[in-house]
C-alpha positions as CSV (number, residue, x, y, z in Angstrom):
1,M,96.4,130.3,85.3
2,N,92.6,130.0,84.8
3,Y,91.8,126.5,83.7
4,W,95.3,125.2,84.4
5,N,94.3,125.5,88.1
6,L,92.2,122.4,87.6
7,Y,95.2,120.5,86.5
8,F,97.1,121.3,89.7
9,I,94.0,120.8,91.9
10,A,93.5,117.3,90.4
11,K,97.1,116.4,91.0
12,L,97.0,117.7,94.5
13,I,93.9,115.6,95.2
14,L,95.8,112.5,93.9
15,F,98.9,113.4,95.9
16,F,97.1,113.9,99.2
17,G,95.2,110.7,98.6
18,G,98.5,108.8,98.2
19,F,98.0,107.9,94.5
20,I,100.9,109.9,93.1
21,D,104.0,111.7,94.2
22,F,104.4,115.5,93.7
23,H,107.7,116.9,92.7
24,I,107.6,120.4,94.1
25,A,110.3,122.1,92.1
26,A,109.1,120.8,88.7
27,N,105.5,121.6,89.4
28,L,106.2,125.0,90.8
29,A,108.4,125.9,87.7
30,F,105.6,124.7,85.4
31,A,103.0,126.8,87.3
32,V,105.3,129.9,87.1
33,V,105.6,129.5,83.4
34,L,101.8,129.4,83.1
35,L,101.2,132.4,85.4
36,P,102.0,135.5,83.3
37,Q,99.2,137.0,81.1
38,L,100.3,137.1,77.5
39,D,98.9,139.9,75.3
40,K,99.5,138.4,71.9
41,R,97.3,135.5,70.8
42,M,100.2,133.8,69.0
43,W,102.2,133.5,72.2
44,R,99.2,132.3,74.2
45,V,98.5,129.6,71.6
46,L,102.2,128.6,71.4
47,R,102.3,128.3,75.2
48,Q,99.3,126.1,75.2
49,V,100.7,123.9,72.5
50,V,103.9,123.4,74.5
51,A,102.2,123.2,77.9
52,V,99.8,120.3,77.1
53,P,102.5,117.6,76.4
54,C,104.6,119.0,79.2
55,S,101.7,118.6,81.6
56,L,101.3,115.0,80.6
57,A,105.0,114.3,80.9
58,L,105.0,116.0,84.4
59,L,102.0,113.9,85.5
60,Y,103.8,110.8,84.4
61,Y,106.9,111.9,86.3
62,D,104.8,112.4,89.4
63,S,103.1,109.0,89.0
64,W,104.3,105.7,90.4
65,L,104.3,104.2,86.9
66,P,107.5,102.6,85.6
67,P,110.2,104.9,84.3
68,V,109.8,105.7,80.6
69,R,113.1,103.8,79.8
70,R,111.6,100.7,81.4
71,V,108.4,101.0,79.4
72,L,110.4,101.5,76.2
73,S,112.5,98.5,77.0
74,Q,109.4,96.4,77.4
75,A,107.6,97.8,74.3
76,S,107.9,94.6,72.3
77,A,106.5,92.6,75.1
78,L,103.6,95.0,75.6
79,E,102.7,94.6,71.9
80,G,101.9,91.0,72.6
81,F,99.1,91.8,75.0
82,S,95.7,90.9,73.7
83,A,93.2,93.7,73.1
84,G,90.9,92.4,75.9
85,Y,93.7,92.4,78.4
86,V,94.7,95.9,77.5
87,I,91.1,97.1,78.1
88,E,91.0,95.2,81.4
89,L,94.2,97.0,82.5
90,L,93.0,100.4,81.5
91,G,89.8,99.8,83.5
92,R,91.7,99.3,86.7
93,F,93.0,102.8,86.6
94,V,89.4,104.1,87.1
95,N,88.7,104.7,90.8
96,L,85.1,105.8,91.4
97,H,86.0,107.5,94.7
98,V,88.7,109.6,93.0
99,V,86.3,110.4,90.1
100,A,83.7,111.6,92.6
101,G,86.3,113.7,94.4
102,M,87.3,115.3,91.2
103,G,83.7,116.1,90.4
104,V,83.2,117.8,93.7
105,A,86.5,119.7,93.3
106,L,85.3,120.9,89.8
107,V,82.0,122.2,91.3
108,I,83.8,124.0,94.1
109,W,86.3,125.5,91.7
110,W,83.5,126.7,89.3
111,V,81.7,128.4,92.1
112,A,84.7,129.8,94.1
113,R,86.6,131.2,91.1
114,R,84.1,134.1,91.0
115,W,85.1,135.4,94.4
116,L,88.5,133.9,95.1
117,R,91.9,134.0,93.4
118,I,92.2,130.2,93.0
119,T,95.7,130.6,91.6
120,S,96.9,131.9,95.0
121,F,95.6,128.9,96.8
122,V,97.2,126.6,94.3
123,F,100.6,128.2,94.8
124,L,100.2,128.1,98.6
125,A,99.4,124.4,98.5
126,I,102.5,123.7,96.3
127,V,104.9,125.7,98.5
128,L,103.5,125.0,101.9
129,A,101.0,122.1,102.1
130,V,103.0,119.7,100.0
131,P,106.3,120.1,101.9
132,A,104.5,119.8,105.2
133,W,102.8,116.6,104.0
134,N,106.1,115.2,102.7
135,L,107.8,116.0,106.0
136,R,105.1,114.1,107.9
137,N,105.4,111.0,105.8
138,R,109.2,111.0,105.5
139,T,109.9,111.2,109.2
140,G,107.5,108.5,110.5
141,Y,105.7,110.5,113.2
142,G,103.3,108.7,115.4
143,A,102.9,106.9,118.7
144,Q,104.4,103.5,119.3
145,T,102.1,100.9,117.9
146,T,101.9,97.1,117.7
147,I,100.8,95.7,114.4
148,A,100.3,92.2,113.1
149,S,103.0,90.9,110.8
150,N,102.1,91.0,107.1
151,G,104.0,87.7,106.8
152,A,101.1,85.2,106.8
153,A,97.4,84.5,106.7
154,A,97.2,83.1,110.2
155,A,100.3,84.5,111.8
156,Q,99.8,86.8,114.7
157,T,103.5,87.7,115.2
158,A,103.7,91.2,116.8
159,V,105.9,93.8,115.3
160,T,106.8,96.8,117.3
161,V,106.8,100.0,115.3
162,S,109.1,102.6,116.6
163,S,107.7,106.1,117.3
164,G,111.0,107.8,116.5
165,P,111.6,109.2,113.0
166,A,113.6,107.2,110.5
167,S,116.0,109.6,108.9
168,Q,117.3,109.4,105.3
169,A,120.7,108.5,106.7
170,E,119.4,105.7,108.9
171,L,117.4,104.1,106.0
172,Q,120.3,104.3,103.6
173,Q,122.7,102.9,106.2
174,A,120.3,100.1,106.9
175,L,120.2,99.1,103.2
176,T,124.0,99.4,102.9
177,T,124.5,97.2,106.0
178,F,121.9,94.7,104.7
179,Y,123.8,94.1,101.5
180,A,127.2,94.0,103.2
181,Q,125.9,91.2,105.4
182,E,124.2,89.4,102.5
183,Y,127.3,89.4,100.4
184,A,129.1,87.5,103.1
185,R,126.6,84.7,103.3
186,S,126.6,81.4,101.4
187,V,125.3,77.9,101.9
188,S,127.5,74.8,101.7
189,F,126.1,71.5,100.7
190,A,128.1,69.1,102.8
191,A,128.5,65.4,102.2
192,P,125.7,63.3,103.7
193,I,126.3,62.0,107.2
194,D,124.1,59.0,106.5
195,A,123.2,58.6,102.8
196,G,120.0,56.6,103.5
197,P,117.4,56.0,100.9
198,S,117.4,58.1,97.7
199,F,114.9,60.9,97.3
200,D,114.0,63.7,94.8
201,I,113.7,67.4,95.3
202,I,110.9,69.1,93.4
203,L,110.7,72.9,93.4
204,I,107.3,74.3,92.1
205,H,107.9,77.9,91.3
206,V,104.5,79.7,91.1
207,C,103.9,83.0,89.4
208,S,101.5,85.4,91.2
209,L,100.8,84.0,94.6
210,A,101.3,86.0,97.8
211,W,99.8,85.7,101.3
212,D,97.8,88.8,100.7
213,D,96.3,87.3,97.5
214,L,95.3,84.2,99.4
215,R,93.7,86.3,102.2
216,F,91.9,88.5,99.6
217,V,90.1,85.5,98.0
218,G,89.6,83.5,101.2
219,E,92.1,80.7,100.3
220,D,94.6,81.3,103.1
221,Q,93.3,78.2,104.9
222,H,93.3,75.9,101.8
223,P,93.6,72.3,102.8
224,T,96.8,71.8,100.8
225,L,98.6,74.4,102.9
226,G,97.9,72.4,106.0
227,K,99.6,69.3,104.5
228,F,103.0,70.8,104.3
229,D,105.6,69.8,106.9
230,I,107.3,73.2,107.0
231,V,105.7,76.5,106.1
232,F,107.6,79.9,105.9
233,R,105.2,82.6,107.0
234,N,107.4,85.6,106.5
235,F,109.3,84.8,103.3
236,G,110.4,87.7,101.1
237,S,110.7,86.9,97.4
238,G,112.9,90.0,96.9
239,A,111.2,90.9,93.6
240,S,107.8,91.3,92.0
241,Y,108.6,90.1,88.4
242,S,109.2,86.5,87.2
243,G,112.7,86.8,85.7
244,P,114.4,88.4,88.7
245,A,112.5,86.1,91.1
246,A,113.7,83.0,89.1
247,I,117.3,84.3,89.1
248,R,117.1,84.9,92.9
249,L,115.8,81.4,93.6
250,L,118.4,79.7,91.3
251,R,121.2,81.7,92.9
252,G,119.7,81.2,96.3
253,A,122.8,79.5,97.8
254,C,124.2,83.0,98.4
255,G,122.8,85.9,100.2
256,Q,120.5,88.4,98.6
257,R,122.1,90.7,96.0
258,P,121.0,94.1,94.6
259,H,118.7,93.9,91.5
260,A,121.4,95.1,89.1
261,S,123.8,92.3,90.1
262,L,121.3,89.7,88.9
263,Y,122.4,90.4,85.4
264,T,126.1,90.1,86.1
265,T,128.3,87.1,86.8
266,A,127.8,85.4,90.1
267,P,130.1,83.1,92.1
268,A,129.8,79.4,91.1
269,A,128.8,78.5,94.6
270,C,125.6,80.6,94.4
271,F,123.8,78.4,91.8
272,L,121.4,76.2,93.7
273,Y,121.0,73.5,91.0
274,Q,124.7,73.2,90.4
275,D,125.1,72.6,94.2
276,L,122.4,70.0,94.0
277,A,124.0,68.4,91.0
278,Q,127.3,68.1,92.9
279,A,125.4,66.5,95.8
280,G,124.1,63.8,93.4
281,F,120.8,65.2,92.1
282,E,120.3,65.4,88.4
283,P,118.8,68.8,87.4
284,Q,115.6,68.6,85.4
285,Y,113.4,71.4,84.1
286,A,109.7,71.7,83.2
287,M,107.1,74.4,82.7
288,N,103.4,74.7,81.8
289,H,104.1,77.5,79.3
290,D,106.6,78.1,76.5
291,G,108.8,80.5,78.5
292,H,109.2,83.1,75.7
293,F,107.7,86.1,77.4
294,G,110.3,88.3,79.0
295,D,113.0,85.8,77.8
296,F,112.2,83.8,80.8
297,I,114.1,80.7,79.6
298,A,117.3,82.8,79.3
299,D,116.9,83.9,82.9
300,V,116.6,80.3,84.1
301,Q,119.2,78.6,81.9
302,Q,121.8,81.4,81.5
303,R,121.5,83.6,84.5
304,G,120.3,80.8,86.8
305,E,122.7,78.2,85.5
306,M,119.8,75.6,85.0
307,R,121.7,73.1,82.8
308,A,118.6,71.2,81.6
309,T,116.2,71.5,78.7
310,P,112.5,72.1,79.4
311,M,110.4,68.9,79.0
312,P,108.2,68.9,75.9
313,I,104.6,69.6,76.8
314,D,102.7,69.8,73.5
315,D,100.8,66.6,74.2
316,T,99.4,67.9,77.5
317,P,95.9,69.5,77.7
318,V,95.6,73.3,77.4
319,Y,94.1,74.7,80.6
320,L,94.2,78.4,80.0
321,K,95.2,81.1,77.5
322,A,97.7,83.7,78.6
323,F,97.4,87.5,78.2
324,D,99.1,87.1,74.8
325,N,96.8,84.1,73.9
326,T,99.6,81.6,74.1
327,P,98.5,78.2,75.7
328,I,99.0,77.4,79.3
329,R,99.0,73.7,80.1
330,D,97.2,71.9,82.9
331,D,99.5,71.8,85.9
332,F,98.6,68.3,87.1
333,A,98.9,66.9,83.6
334,V,102.4,68.3,83.1
335,L,103.6,67.2,86.5
336,A,102.1,63.7,86.1
337,K,103.8,63.4,82.7
338,W,107.1,64.4,84.3
339,W,106.6,61.9,87.1
340,K,106.0,59.1,84.7
341,A,109.2,59.9,82.9
342,R,111.0,60.2,86.3
343,L,109.9,56.7,87.3
344,A,111.4,55.4,84.0
345,S,114.7,57.2,84.6
346,P,117.7,55.4,85.9
347,S,118.9,58.5,87.9
348,P,118.9,57.7,91.6
349,Q,118.0,61.2,92.6
350,V,116.7,64.2,90.6
351,A,116.1,67.9,91.3
352,L,113.2,69.3,89.3
353,Y,112.6,73.0,88.6
354,Y,109.0,73.4,87.6
355,N,107.6,76.8,86.7
356,T,103.8,77.5,86.4
357,I,102.1,80.7,85.3
358,S,98.5,79.5,85.8
359,L,97.8,82.4,88.2
360,H,99.3,85.1,86.0
361,D,97.3,88.3,85.5
362,G,95.4,88.3,82.2
363,N,94.9,84.6,81.9
364,H,91.5,83.4,80.6
365,Y,89.8,80.1,79.9
366,P,89.9,78.9,76.3
367,G,86.8,79.9,74.3
368,T,86.2,83.0,76.5
369,G,87.4,86.5,75.7
370,A,90.3,88.0,77.5
371,G,89.4,90.2,80.5
372,G,88.2,89.8,84.0
373,S,91.2,87.8,85.1
374,L,91.0,89.1,88.7
375,G,87.6,87.5,89.0
376,T,88.8,84.1,88.0
377,Y,91.8,84.1,90.4
378,K,90.0,82.3,93.2
379,P,89.1,79.2,91.2
380,R,92.5,79.2,89.5
381,V,94.3,79.3,92.8
382,D,92.1,76.6,94.2
383,K,92.8,74.3,91.3
384,L,96.6,74.9,91.4
385,L,96.8,74.1,95.1
386,T,94.6,71.0,94.6
387,D,96.8,69.9,91.7
388,I,99.9,70.2,93.9
389,D,98.1,68.0,96.5
390,R,97.1,65.5,93.8
391,F,100.7,65.4,92.5
392,A,102.0,64.8,96.0
393,Q,99.5,61.9,96.4
394,L,100.7,60.5,93.0
395,V,104.3,60.6,94.3
396,A,103.3,59.0,97.6
397,S,101.4,56.2,95.8
398,S,104.6,55.2,93.9
399,G,106.4,54.6,97.1
400,R,109.2,56.9,96.2
401,R,110.4,59.7,98.4
402,A,110.4,63.4,97.6
403,A,110.8,66.9,99.1
404,I,108.2,69.0,97.3
405,V,108.6,72.7,97.7
406,L,106.0,75.3,96.8
407,I,107.7,78.6,96.3
408,P,106.0,81.6,94.6
409,E,107.9,84.1,92.4
410,H,105.8,87.0,93.7
411,G,102.2,87.9,94.3
412,A,99.4,88.9,91.9
413,A,98.7,92.2,93.5
414,L,95.0,91.4,93.6
415,R,94.1,94.0,96.2
416,G,96.1,96.9,94.8
417,D,96.8,99.8,97.1
418,K,97.0,103.6,97.1
419,T,100.1,103.5,95.1
420,Q,99.4,100.8,92.5
421,V,96.3,99.6,90.8
422,A,95.4,95.9,91.1
423,G,97.7,93.7,89.0
424,M,100.5,96.3,88.9
425,R,103.8,95.1,90.4
426,E,106.3,97.8,89.7
427,I,106.7,98.6,93.4
428,P,107.6,95.3,95.2
429,G,105.8,96.1,98.4
430,P,104.9,93.5,101.1
431,Q,101.5,92.6,99.6
432,I,103.4,91.4,96.6
433,S,106.7,90.2,97.9
434,L,105.7,88.3,101.0
435,V,104.9,84.8,99.7
436,P,103.8,81.4,101.1
437,V,106.6,78.8,101.0
438,G,105.9,75.2,101.9
439,V,107.9,72.0,102.0
440,R,106.2,68.6,102.0
441,L,108.3,65.5,102.7
442,V,106.5,62.7,100.8
443,N,106.8,59.2,102.4
444,A,109.1,60.5,105.2
445,P,108.8,58.3,108.3
446,H,108.1,61.3,110.6
447,G,105.6,63.3,108.6
448,A,104.2,66.1,110.6
449,G,100.6,66.0,111.7
450,S,100.6,69.8,111.3
451,P,103.1,72.2,109.7
452,T,106.1,73.5,111.5
453,Y,105.9,77.3,111.0
454,V,109.0,79.4,110.3
455,E,108.0,82.8,111.6
456,Q,111.2,84.8,111.3
457,P,111.9,87.0,108.2
458,S,113.4,84.6,105.6
459,S,114.4,84.4,102.0
460,Y,116.1,82.1,99.5
461,V,119.2,81.5,101.6
462,A,117.0,79.9,104.3
463,L,115.4,77.6,101.7
464,A,118.9,76.7,100.3
465,Q,120.0,75.9,103.9
466,L,117.0,73.8,104.5
467,L,117.7,71.8,101.3
468,A,121.3,71.5,102.4
469,N,120.1,70.1,105.7
470,F,118.1,67.5,103.8
471,V,121.2,66.5,101.8
472,T,123.4,66.3,104.8
473,R,120.9,64.6,107.2
474,N,118.6,62.5,105.0
475,P,115.0,63.1,106.3
476,F,113.8,59.8,105.0
477,T,115.9,57.5,107.2
478,A,114.4,55.7,110.1
479,Q,116.6,57.7,112.4
480,A,115.6,61.1,111.0
481,G,114.0,63.5,113.4
482,P,110.8,65.5,112.7
483,A,110.7,68.3,110.2
484,A,111.1,70.9,112.9
485,D,114.7,69.7,113.5
486,Y,115.6,70.6,109.9
487,A,114.0,74.0,110.1
488,R,115.7,75.0,113.3
489,D,118.2,77.9,113.2
490,L,117.7,78.8,109.6
491,P,119.3,82.1,108.5
492,T,117.1,85.1,108.8
493,T,116.8,87.8,106.1
494,E,115.1,91.1,106.7
495,F,112.6,92.2,104.1
496,V,114.2,94.1,101.2
497,A,112.7,93.8,97.7
498,E,113.8,95.5,94.5
499,N,112.9,96.2,90.9
500,E,114.7,98.4,88.5
501,G,114.7,101.9,90.1
502,M,112.5,100.8,93.1
503,T,113.5,99.5,96.5
504,V,111.3,98.7,99.5
505,Q,112.7,97.8,102.8
506,R,111.3,97.1,106.2
507,Y,112.9,99.1,109.0
508,R,111.6,99.2,112.6
509,G,108.4,97.5,111.5
510,R,107.6,100.0,108.8
511,Y,108.0,99.7,105.1
512,Y,109.9,102.4,103.2
513,L,110.1,103.1,99.5
514,L,113.1,104.4,97.6
515,N,112.3,105.6,94.1
516,K,115.5,106.1,92.0
517,G,116.5,109.8,92.3
518,E,114.2,110.5,95.2
519,D,114.3,110.4,99.0
520,W,113.1,107.5,101.1
521,A,109.4,107.8,102.0
522,E,107.1,105.6,104.0
523,Y,105.3,103.2,101.6
524,Q,101.6,104.1,101.3
525,Q,99.8,100.8,101.3
């Protein structure tokens, strides 16, 4: 195969390093086609002309990049990326350690090819080493280990990892059982036992904020987090993109559904804001962006049944420019404007859905070129959390009562891992889909001096149940108990997160990835 050996050697390095998959049958077939010596120059040239695009397609097939059909479906959105952001994204694919390894491999190949039949070693690696490596990773060998839960910055919950292998049948059965149980779950918003004073519910849905991101930039102990009355430390968002995450939240009164079902009709009882409306809370909607990207507004209003129009924000100051150079408004200014309108409203109780993309990848400050958004994440997350605290103080100073909920859509993937570069979220692993969720009861008579932590695996149905608890037993009455009483016995939900074609589940303390058309494999973090 001569120089084509370099192609396979490079891919094997990436595979054993955990950066790509390696489809044995396809790669072996491609290598067999390249193996014969062709006498006629015309046939040699023709084979090369065909082989080059085939090699690129095979490399893409082996990669963890999104399926081509997904890329094509998002082509119009990708066209909106600014040139600076595209350059920034391409730069993240350059790993200096991998480049150095490739250089060493090139030197070894150049020297060894004079005495050894490199092609023979390449074939041996494909037919022997790759299957052995796959067997090792797919059966979960290893001694019993105790690891810290990935659920939170400060959590030290122990998770026992089983030493036994997790078979394909076990993993598939676990997923089937999970969804069967989730389909049977729903939350009922019962009539209040004691109506008590009126209060508002304010959900702040944050794009690109996970526990792992907070730890990475040293903001996991931010003062705002310590002011929440209830904090979920092991909350799974179920997704790693904004649209699906918004649908999951807005349909959170029912158990978790498969990704494909998000785009089909759901039972009326699943829609959180319709349940709140029936409980006496007027739904309201605000964002600090225009909501056009990815047709986000349609996901919220149509698939999430948010029957409200977004509040106009053209008169609020521009804080950032997005990856497509559209304006992002200042969070505190937008929330303060909404609160001013809220105070003038005759509605006794409202339920706000507020969405912010201030932490989204590719954002940049006005007047600066796009690029380097990973480096500005820390000041941006500090400002967002500070703005939420300022808003809570504004509500408190008015004398009104409110349950303010911080709930991220997904993480920013700041750290990246062996499988995905920083900022890429196609695989909804735990670094991306375990998010900090906090609830602050403003002007409640029994505000906690420190947060009540919910440690067990949780998701949207637990948050819906918590809000239903607030509706049934008003936490702002003089007779109300502490926040811990409302967070007791909330439904648990084991970690399962999905995107189109990708599923990650936690089983026996380990995370496993199912790529559509492939077998389950332990997720390489």
